[in-house]
C-alpha positions in Angstrom: -0.9 -8.4 0.4 -2.8 -6.3 2.4 -1.1 -7.4 5.5 2.2 -6.3 3.8 1.0 -2.9 3.1 -0.4 -2.4 6.5 2.8 -3.4 8.2 4.9 -1.1 6.1 2.5 1.9 6.6 2.2 1.4 10.4 6.0 1.3 10.7 6.6 4.7 9.0 3.7 6.9 10.0 3.3 8.7 13.4 -0.4 7.6 13.9 -0.4 3.9 13.0 -3.9 3.4 14.5 -5.4 5.4 11.7 -3.9 3.2 8.9 -6.5 1.4 7.1 -6.1 -0.9 4.1 -9.1 -2.0 2.1 -8.8 -4.8 -0.6 -11.2 -5.7 -3.6 -10.6 -8.5 -5.8 -11.6 -9.1 -9.4 -10.9 -12.3 -11.4 -7.3 -11.6 -12.0 -6.7 -8.3 -10.3 -6.5 -7.0 -6.7 -7.1 -3.3 -5.8 -5.7 -2.1 -2.6 -6.5 1.3 -0.9 -4.4 2.7 1.7 -5.7 5.3 4.0 -3.6 7.3 6.5 -3.9 10.3 8.6 -3.4 13.7 6.5 -0.2 14.5 8.8 1.3 11.1 7.5 0.5 11.4 3.9 4.0 12.8 3.2 5.7 10.0 4.9 3.7 7.4 3.1 4.3 9.0 -0.4 8.0 9.9 0.4 10.3 12.4 -1.5 9.4 12.4 -5.3 7.0 9.3 -4.5 9.9 6.9 -3.7 8.2 5.2 -0.7 4.9 4.8 -2.5 6.7 3.4 -5.6 8.7 0.9 -3.5 5.5 -0.3 -2.0 4.1 -0.8 -5.4 7.1 -2.7 -6.5 7.0 -5.1 -3.7 3.4 -5.8 -4.3 4.1 -6.3 -8.0 6.7 -9.0 -7.1 4.4 -10.7 -4.7 1.5 -10.7 -7.0 3.8 -12.1 -9.9 4.4 -15.0 -7.9 0.7 -15.6 -7.4 -0.1 -14.9 -11.0 -2.3 -11.9 -10.5 -2.1 -8.1 -10.9 -2.3 -5.6 -8.2 -3.0 -1.9 -8.0 -2.2 0.4 -4.8 -4.1 3.7 -4.4 -3.1 6.1 -1.6 -6.2 8.1 -0.4 
């Protein structure tokens, strides 16, 4: 899951080397934190949050197949 978010984020930002995704796991939940350059924050969030929501939707589908829950925070 971490690799998926990292791949998507690096594809849409201007500074892909400043993309950092950290992952923390609980018993049945995964917390992902996405950090990007301040200039690229708008690209990652998208108009009305559509890009961020799409990434969260993809994560939910992937997590459902594995039987876990996932949260994505963009910092």
